[in-house]
NULUMTI-421410 format. One record per residue: z, y, x of N, C-alpha, C in turn; residue number from 1; residue in one letter. Coordinates in Angstrom, 3 decimals. Layout:
# NULUMTI-421410
<nZ->Z; nY->Y; nX->X; caZ->Z; caY->Y; caX->X; cZ->Z; cY->Y; cX->X; i->NUM; aa->A>
...
***
This chain:
# NULUMTI-421410
<nZ->42.540; nY->127.379; nX->94.893; caZ->41.361; caY->127.720; caX->95.541; cZ->42.250; cY->127.751; cX->96.971; i->1; aa->X>
<nZ->41.834; nY->127.865; nX->98.341; caZ->42.368; caY->128.188; caX->99.454; cZ->42.423; cY->129.317; cX->99.522; i->2; aa->X>
<nZ->42.837; nY->130.283; nX->100.185; caZ->42.300; caY->131.915; caX->101.001; cZ->41.051; cY->131.934; cX->101.660; i->3; aa->X>
<nZ->40.973; nY->130.967; nX->102.294; caZ->39.250; caY->130.968; caX->103.691; cZ->38.614; cY->131.208; cX->102.106; i->4; aa->X>
<nZ->38.803; nY->129.745; nX->100.918; caZ->37.226; caY->129.639; caX->100.234; cZ->37.309; cY->131.225; cX->99.294; i->5; aa->X>
<nZ->38.674; nY->130.954; nX->98.745; caZ->38.586; caY->132.444; caX->97.883; cZ->38.094; cY->133.550; cX->98.983; i->6; aa->X>
<nZ->38.132; nY->134.328; nX->100.080; caZ->37.438; caY->135.230; caX->100.789; cZ->35.907; cY->135.019; cX->100.789; i->7; aa->X>
<nZ->35.253; nY->133.500; nX->101.136; caZ->33.758; caY->133.434; caX->101.124; cZ->33.692; cY->133.370; cX->99.684; i->8; aa->X>
<nZ->33.884; nY->133.081; nX->98.453; caZ->33.750; caY->133.427; caX->97.237; cZ->33.588; cY->134.932; cX->96.739; i->9; aa->X>
<nZ->34.817; nY->136.050; nX->97.218; caZ->34.471; caY->137.279; caX->97.137; cZ->33.417; cY->137.638; cX->97.936; i->10; aa->X>
<nZ->33.210; nY->137.636; nX->98.932; caZ->31.975; caY->138.363; caX->99.859; cZ->30.385; cY->137.641; cX->99.309; i->11; aa->X>
<nZ->30.780; nY->136.664; nX->98.607; caZ->29.261; caY->136.446; caX->97.705; cZ->29.298; cY->137.101; cX->96.783; i->12; aa->X>
<nZ->29.863; nY->137.632; nX->95.715; caZ->30.491; caY->138.290; caX->94.507; cZ->30.245; cY->139.915; cX->95.165; i->13; aa->X>
<nZ->30.425; nY->140.107; nX->96.260; caZ->30.399; caY->141.529; caX->96.843; cZ->28.705; cY->141.817; cX->96.985; i->14; aa->X>
<nZ->28.069; nY->140.863; nX->97.830; caZ->27.006; caY->140.615; caX->98.610; cZ->25.682; cY->140.875; cX->97.087; i->15; aa->X>
<nZ->26.145; nY->140.459; nX->95.913; caZ->25.636; caY->140.029; caX->94.882; cZ->25.471; cY->141.470; cX->94.152; i->16; aa->X>
<nZ->26.599; nY->141.859; nX->93.813; caZ->26.919; caY->143.361; caX->93.551; cZ->26.098; cY->144.152; cX->94.147; i->17; aa->X>
<nZ->26.558; nY->144.548; nX->95.197; caZ->26.081; caY->145.616; caX->96.125; cZ->24.238; cY->146.358; cX->95.680; i->18; aa->X>
<nZ->23.143; nY->144.975; nX->95.341; caZ->22.388; caY->145.936; caX->95.121; cZ->22.170; cY->146.644; cX->93.415; i->19; aa->X>
<nZ->22.990; nY->145.888; nX->92.948; caZ->22.909; caY->146.187; caX->91.441; cZ->23.708; cY->147.821; cX->91.617; i->20; aa->X>
<nZ->24.329; nY->147.630; nX->92.512; caZ->25.526; caY->148.954; caX->91.982; cZ->24.613; cY->150.203; cX->93.108; i->21; aa->X>
<nZ->24.276; nY->150.201; nX->94.279; caZ->23.841; caY->150.774; caX->94.600; cZ->21.987; cY->150.940; cX->94.634; i->22; aa->X>
<nZ->21.234; nY->149.870; nX->94.705; caZ->20.341; caY->150.259; caX->94.157; cZ->19.120; cY->151.430; cX->93.535; i->23; aa->X>
<nZ->18.888; nY->150.979; nX->92.237; caZ->17.998; caY->152.359; caX->91.524; cZ->18.962; cY->153.833; cX->91.483; i->24; aa->X>
<nZ->20.168; nY->153.278; nX->91.378; caZ->20.568; caY->154.804; caX->91.296; cZ->21.078; cY->155.339; cX->92.986; i->25; aa->X>
<nZ->20.932; nY->154.917; nX->94.164; caZ->20.951; caY->155.511; caX->95.027; cZ->19.775; cY->155.964; cX->95.340; i->26; aa->X>
<nZ->18.785; nY->155.377; nX->94.882; caZ->17.495; caY->155.648; caX->95.652; cZ->17.428; cY->156.602; cX->95.112; i->27; aa->X>
<nZ->17.255; nY->157.335; nX->93.128; caZ->17.470; caY->158.448; caX->92.402; cZ->17.970; cY->159.247; cX->92.935; i->28; aa->X>
<nZ->19.420; nY->159.392; nX->93.431; caZ->19.953; caY->159.907; caX->93.627; cZ->19.221; cY->160.614; cX->95.467; i->29; aa->X>
<nZ->18.980; nY->159.923; nX->96.333; caZ->18.580; caY->159.881; caX->97.482; cZ->17.465; cY->161.105; cX->97.492; i->30; aa->X>
<nZ->17.093; nY->161.130; nX->95.893; caZ->15.541; caY->161.800; caX->96.336; cZ->15.429; cY->162.913; cX->95.738; i->31; aa->X>
<nZ->16.487; nY->163.482; nX->95.607; caZ->16.996; caY->165.044; caX->95.532; cZ->17.930; cY->165.590; cX->96.555; i->32; aa->X>
<nZ->17.826; nY->164.784; nX->97.198; caZ->19.134; caY->165.256; caX->98.317; cZ->17.784; cY->166.521; cX->99.114; i->33; aa->X>
<nZ->18.280; nY->167.603; nX->99.712; caZ->17.977; caY->168.660; caX->100.092; cZ->17.122; cY->167.850; cX->101.516; i->34; aa->X>
<nZ->15.962; nY->168.153; nX->101.919; caZ->15.176; caY->167.458; caX->102.868; cZ->15.388; cY->168.322; cX->104.490; i->35; aa->X>
<nZ->15.789; nY->167.513; nX->105.008; caZ->16.447; caY->167.673; caX->106.692; cZ->17.519; cY->169.578; cX->106.727; i->36; aa->X>
<nZ->18.515; nY->168.960; nX->106.181; caZ->19.533; caY->170.257; caX->105.663; cZ->18.508; cY->171.260; cX->105.241; i->37; aa->X>
<nZ->17.750; nY->171.244; nX->104.016; caZ->17.278; caY->172.353; caX->103.195; cZ->16.489; cY->173.445; cX->103.980; i->38; aa->X>
<nZ->15.655; nY->172.578; nX->105.316; caZ->14.688; caY->173.446; caX->105.871; cZ->13.705; cY->173.168; cX->105.653; i->39; aa->X>
<nZ->12.781; nY->174.631; nX->105.301; caZ->11.429; caY->174.206; caX->104.618; cZ->10.270; cY->175.059; cX->105.739; i->40; aa->X>
<nZ->9.878; nY->174.611; nX->106.651; caZ->8.397; caY->175.033; caX->107.771; cZ->6.929; cY->175.231; cX->107.033; i->41; aa->X>
<nZ->6.759; nY->176.447; nX->107.382; caZ->6.043; caY->177.021; caX->106.784; cZ->4.632; cY->177.097; cX->107.854; i->42; aa->X>
<nZ->3.749; nY->177.256; nX->107.750; caZ->2.759; caY->177.790; caX->108.375; cZ->1.141; cY->178.376; cX->107.688; i->43; aa->X>
<nZ->1.166; nY->179.529; nX->107.749; caZ->-0.193; caY->180.579; caX->107.352; cZ->-1.275; cY->180.928; cX->108.349; i->44; aa->X>
<nZ->-2.614; nY->181.030; nX->107.807; caZ->-3.200; caY->181.739; caX->108.322; cZ->-4.264; cY->182.653; cX->107.180; i->45; aa->X>
<nZ->-4.217; nY->183.787; nX->107.638; caZ->-5.042; caY->184.552; caX->106.978; cZ->-6.707; cY->184.507; cX->107.206; i->46; aa->X>
<nZ->-7.646; nY->184.127; nX->105.871; caZ->-9.229; caY->183.569; caX->106.445; cZ->-9.995; cY->184.585; cX->105.357; i->47; aa->X>
<nZ->-10.161; nY->186.281; nX->105.718; caZ->-10.599; caY->187.200; caX->104.896; cZ->-9.807; cY->187.095; cX->103.458; i->48; aa->X>
<nZ->-10.409; nY->186.891; nX->102.331; caZ->-9.071; caY->187.025; caX->100.840; cZ->-8.263; cY->185.809; cX->100.836; i->49; aa->X>
<nZ->-8.455; nY->184.549; nX->102.092; caZ->-8.075; caY->183.860; caX->101.510; cZ->-6.589; cY->183.377; cX->102.530; i->50; aa->X>
<nZ->-5.367; nY->183.004; nX->101.926; caZ->-4.528; caY->182.767; caX->102.674; cZ->-4.132; cY->181.089; cX->102.996; i->51; aa->X>
<nZ->-4.967; nY->179.817; nX->104.105; caZ->-4.433; caY->178.786; caX->104.258; cZ->-2.849; cY->178.639; cX->104.613; i->52; aa->X>
<nZ->-2.199; nY->177.893; nX->103.745; caZ->-0.599; caY->177.495; caX->104.022; cZ->-0.633; cY->176.126; cX->104.173; i->53; aa->X>
<nZ->0.758; nY->175.642; nX->105.620; caZ->0.686; caY->174.180; caX->105.153; cZ->2.640; cY->174.393; cX->105.178; i->54; aa->X>
<nZ->2.917; nY->173.709; nX->105.078; caZ->4.988; caY->173.210; caX->104.648; cZ->5.165; cY->172.277; cX->104.991; i->55; aa->X>
<nZ->5.734; nY->171.717; nX->105.863; caZ->6.644; caY->170.857; caX->106.181; cZ->7.752; cY->170.587; cX->105.399; i->56; aa->X>
<nZ->8.690; nY->169.693; nX->105.160; caZ->9.703; caY->169.495; caX->104.628; cZ->10.037; cY->167.607; cX->104.570; i->57; aa->X>
<nZ->10.635; nY->167.865; nX->105.761; caZ->11.236; caY->166.306; caX->105.917; cZ->11.283; cY->165.512; cX->104.615; i->58; aa->X>
<nZ->11.239; nY->164.330; nX->104.336; caZ->10.946; caY->163.635; caX->102.995; cZ->10.683; cY->164.056; cX->101.672; i->59; aa->X>
<nZ->10.405; nY->165.722; nX->101.505; caZ->10.120; caY->165.881; caX->100.794; cZ->9.340; cY->164.801; cX->99.463; i->60; aa->X>
<nZ->9.013; nY->164.773; nX->98.583; caZ->7.672; caY->163.793; caX->97.841; cZ->6.914; cY->164.551; cX->97.304; i->61; aa->X>
<nZ->6.150; nY->165.354; nX->98.219; caZ->4.689; caY->166.193; caX->97.399; cZ->4.226; cY->165.216; cX->96.433; i->62; aa->X>
<nZ->3.914; nY->165.081; nX->95.128; caZ->3.209; caY->164.604; caX->94.407; cZ->3.422; cY->164.636; cX->93.091; i->63; aa->X>
<nZ->2.795; nY->164.607; nX->92.435; caZ->2.682; caY->164.405; caX->90.511; cZ->3.659; cY->162.945; cX->89.983; i->64; aa->X>
<nZ->4.495; nY->163.324; nX->88.865; caZ->4.751; caY->161.941; caX->88.537; cZ->6.061; cY->161.986; cX->88.619; i->65; aa->X>
<nZ->7.258; nY->160.830; nX->88.549; caZ->8.688; caY->160.760; caX->88.571; cZ->8.834; cY->160.332; cX->89.849; i->66; aa->X>
<nZ->9.913; nY->161.012; nX->90.134; caZ->10.348; caY->161.032; caX->91.397; cZ->9.636; cY->161.867; cX->92.372; i->67; aa->X>
<nZ->8.435; nY->162.701; nX->92.286; caZ->7.802; caY->163.742; caX->92.617; cZ->8.625; cY->165.066; cX->93.291; i->68; aa->X>
<nZ->7.375; nY->165.763; nX->93.829; caZ->7.880; caY->167.452; caX->93.457; cZ->6.787; cY->168.591; cX->93.844; i->69; aa->X>
<nZ->7.431; nY->169.362; nX->93.264; caZ->6.118; caY->170.108; caX->93.778; cZ->6.440; cY->171.597; cX->94.470; i->70; aa->X>
<nZ->5.586; nY->172.250; nX->95.006; caZ->5.625; caY->173.777; caX->95.333; cZ->5.346; cY->175.016; cX->94.073; i->71; aa->X>
<nZ->6.191; nY->176.190; nX->93.639; caZ->6.264; caY->177.462; caX->93.178; cZ->5.556; cY->178.128; cX->93.436; i->72; aa->X>
<nZ->4.507; nY->178.687; nX->93.579; caZ->3.873; caY->179.861; caX->94.386; cZ->3.797; cY->180.902; cX->93.632; i->73; aa->X>
<nZ->4.419; nY->182.226; nX->94.426; caZ->4.401; caY->183.149; caX->93.736; cZ->3.600; cY->184.258; cX->95.239; i->74; aa->X>
<nZ->2.987; nY->185.010; nX->94.229; caZ->2.406; caY->186.219; caX->94.748; cZ->2.806; cY->187.524; cX->94.611; i->75; aa->X>
<nZ->3.430; nY->188.175; nX->95.056; caZ->4.199; caY->189.850; caX->94.692; cZ->5.492; cY->189.647; cX->93.389; i->76; aa->X>
<nZ->5.487; nY->188.356; nX->93.672; caZ->7.093; caY->187.872; caX->92.414; cZ->6.332; cY->187.497; cX->91.448; i->77; aa->X>
<nZ->4.744; nY->186.941; nX->90.877; caZ->4.468; caY->186.613; caX->90.089; cZ->3.809; cY->184.446; cX->90.507; i->78; aa->X>
<nZ->4.280; nY->184.382; nX->89.360; caZ->4.190; caY->182.626; caX->89.623; cZ->2.657; cY->182.745; cX->89.425; i->79; aa->X>
<nZ->1.695; nY->182.140; nX->90.486; caZ->0.202; caY->181.542; caX->90.389; cZ->-0.142; cY->180.713; cX->90.168; i->80; aa->X>
<nZ->1.016; nY->179.373; nX->90.571; caZ->0.473; caY->178.294; caX->90.476; cZ->1.463; cY->177.409; cX->91.226; i->81; aa->X>
<nZ->1.393; nY->176.115; nX->90.592; caZ->2.058; caY->174.623; caX->91.051; cZ->1.188; cY->174.051; cX->92.194; i->82; aa->X>
<nZ->1.297; nY->173.729; nX->93.184; caZ->0.638; caY->173.032; caX->94.163; cZ->1.423; cY->171.680; cX->94.182; i->83; aa->X>
<nZ->0.487; nY->170.013; nX->94.391; caZ->1.580; caY->169.020; caX->94.804; cZ->1.162; cY->168.455; cX->95.686; i->84; aa->X>
<nZ->0.621; nY->169.060; nX->97.006; caZ->0.136; caY->168.631; caX->98.188; cZ->1.479; cY->170.151; cX->99.212; i->85; aa->X>
<nZ->1.455; nY->169.133; nX->100.483; caZ->1.455; caY->169.818; caX->101.681; cZ->1.221; cY->170.867; cX->102.451; i->86; aa->X>
<nZ->-0.387; nY->171.058; nX->102.297; caZ->-1.323; caY->172.307; caX->102.549; cZ->-2.257; cY->172.596; cX->101.511; i->87; aa->X>
<nZ->-2.189; nY->174.137; nX->101.147; caZ->-3.178; caY->174.556; caX->100.307; cZ->-3.699; cY->176.102; cX->100.512; i->88; aa->X>
<nZ->-4.234; nY->176.316; nX->99.912; caZ->-5.198; caY->177.619; caX->99.833; cZ->-4.602; cY->178.272; cX->98.633; i->89; aa->X>
<nZ->-4.542; nY->179.972; nX->98.684; caZ->-4.159; caY->180.790; caX->97.774; cZ->-5.247; cY->181.664; cX->98.421; i->90; aa->X>
<nZ->-6.056; nY->181.891; nX->97.090; caZ->-7.289; caY->182.334; caX->97.338; cZ->-7.855; cY->183.544; cX->96.753; i->91; aa->X>
<nZ->-8.652; nY->184.475; nX->97.200; caZ->-8.679; caY->185.820; caX->96.623; cZ->-8.208; cY->186.881; cX->96.121; i->92; aa->X>
<nZ->-7.288; nY->186.787; nX->97.066; caZ->-6.193; caY->187.598; caX->96.827; cZ->-6.926; cY->189.501; cX->97.021; i->93; aa->X>
<nZ->-6.436; nY->190.073; nX->96.657; caZ->-6.936; caY->191.529; caX->96.582; cZ->-6.835; cY->192.237; cX->98.103; i->94; aa->X>
<nZ->-7.458; nY->193.153; nX->98.809; caZ->-7.511; caY->193.482; caX->99.963; cZ->-5.627; cY->194.621; cX->100.112; i->95; aa->X>
<nZ->-5.140; nY->194.905; nX->100.647; caZ->-3.695; caY->195.221; caX->100.876; cZ->-2.522; cY->194.004; cX->101.131; i->96; aa->X>
<nZ->-1.395; nY->195.126; nX->101.259; caZ->-0.194; caY->193.927; caX->101.456; cZ->0.271; cY->192.900; cX->100.575; i->97; aa->X>
<nZ->0.929; nY->191.693; nX->100.847; caZ->1.202; caY->190.430; caX->99.776; cZ->1.901; cY->189.903; cX->100.033; i->98; aa->X>
<nZ->3.252; nY->189.896; nX->99.707; caZ->4.471; caY->189.256; caX->99.848; cZ->4.579; cY->187.623; cX->98.892; i->99; aa->X>
<nZ->4.294; nY->186.445; nX->99.666; caZ->3.857; caY->184.969; caX->99.034; cZ->5.443; cY->184.500; cX->99.536; i->100; aa->X>
<nZ->6.084; nY->183.771; nX->98.203; caZ->6.979; caY->182.827; caX->98.112; cZ->6.752; cY->181.448; cX->97.020; i->101; aa->X>
<nZ->7.096; nY->180.946; nX->98.538; caZ->7.242; caY->179.465; caX->97.942; cZ->8.413; cY->178.837; cX->97.850; i->102; aa->X>
<nZ->8.669; nY->177.849; nX->96.461; caZ->9.678; caY->177.335; caX->96.253; cZ->9.996; cY->175.755; cX->95.762; i->103; aa->X>
<nZ->10.654; nY->174.948; nX->96.708; caZ->9.935; caY->173.531; caX->96.208; cZ->10.979; cY->173.171; cX->95.030; i->104; aa->X>
<nZ->10.673; nY->172.552; nX->94.275; caZ->10.944; caY->171.972; caX->93.122; cZ->10.938; cY->170.516; cX->93.028; i->105; aa->X>
<nZ->11.663; nY->169.818; nX->91.981; caZ->11.587; caY->168.245; caX->91.636; cZ->10.979; cY->168.474; cX->90.462; i->106; aa->X>
<nZ->9.649; nY->167.470; nX->89.767; caZ->9.167; caY->167.795; caX->89.063; cZ->10.180; cY->167.365; cX->87.576; i->107; aa->X>
<nZ->11.336; nY->166.899; nX->87.920; caZ->12.543; caY->166.678; caX->87.151; cZ->12.707; cY->168.022; cX->86.457; i->108; aa->X>
<nZ->12.664; nY->168.979; nX->87.335; caZ->13.092; caY->170.196; caX->87.134; cZ->14.310; cY->171.046; cX->87.824; i->109; aa->X>
<nZ->14.917; nY->169.748; nX->88.610; caZ->15.819; caY->169.965; caX->89.854; cZ->15.498; cY->171.200; cX->90.807; i->110; aa->X>
<nZ->16.159; nY->172.039; nX->91.720; caZ->15.970; caY->173.229; caX->92.347; cZ->16.309; cY->172.443; cX->93.967; i->111; aa->X>
<nZ->14.912; nY->172.532; nX->94.984; caZ->15.922; caY->172.134; caX->96.112; cZ->16.926; cY->173.108; cX->96.905; i->112; aa->X>
<nZ->16.669; nY->174.362; nX->96.417; caZ->17.125; caY->175.384; caX->97.586; cZ->16.247; cY->175.726; cX->98.404; i->113; aa->X>
<nZ->15.180; nY->175.221; nX->98.512; caZ->14.418; caY->175.429; caX->99.857; cZ->13.168; cY->176.107; cX->99.378; i->114; aa->X>
<nZ->12.684; nY->177.089; nX->100.051; caZ->12.350; caY->179.070; caX->99.902; cZ->11.692; cY->179.313; cX->101.203; i->115; aa->X>
<nZ->10.698; nY->179.986; nX->101.055; caZ->10.129; caY->180.641; caX->102.472; cZ->9.410; cY->181.943; cX->101.931; i->116; aa->X>
<nZ->9.461; nY->182.967; nX->102.241; caZ->9.037; caY->183.959; caX->102.091; cZ->8.151; cY->184.491; cX->102.991; i->117; aa->X>
<nZ->6.981; nY->185.121; nX->103.039; caZ->6.099; caY->185.984; caX->103.788; cZ->5.134; cY->187.043; cX->103.623; i->118; aa->X>
<nZ->4.793; nY->187.889; nX->104.418; caZ->3.987; caY->189.074; caX->103.989; cZ->2.367; cY->188.524; cX->104.637; i->119; aa->X>
<nZ->1.700; nY->189.390; nX->104.120; caZ->0.098; caY->188.531; caX->104.012; cZ->-0.129; cY->190.270; cX->104.100; i->120; aa->X>
<nZ->-1.827; nY->190.499; nX->105.257; caZ->-2.103; caY->191.732; caX->105.204; cZ->-3.940; cY->191.344; cX->104.822; i->121; aa->X>
<nZ->-3.915; nY->191.443; nX->103.796; caZ->-5.601; caY->191.171; caX->103.444; cZ->-6.481; cY->192.305; cX->104.089; i->122; aa->X>
<nZ->-7.637; nY->192.248; nX->105.011; caZ->-8.303; caY->193.449; caX->104.865; cZ->-9.570; cY->193.923; cX->103.918; i->123; aa->X>
***
């Protein structure tokens, strides 16, 4: 086989192998990379005894099931819930000062390292 034909053949083989090598494995690995350099932006607002929270994490998959992730919500160092949406409400906090900590975690248990903590004062 001449060199040009061999190079064409090698190129075709590589085109066939690239999706097999980089397909699902690459997608799976990309799902567990920290989003936007590990940045988690949070906005919150106190309304009575409730705290309205909105989270922004680029390309983090807020959803149940495989390939998804959730937020572990802690109030005063106690885990109170897991949330699968970027916006949610922490309801019924008693009067006083509270520390809320949010931690983004993949559903398969892998930790993202993205956390955010803030204080609220409930009247």
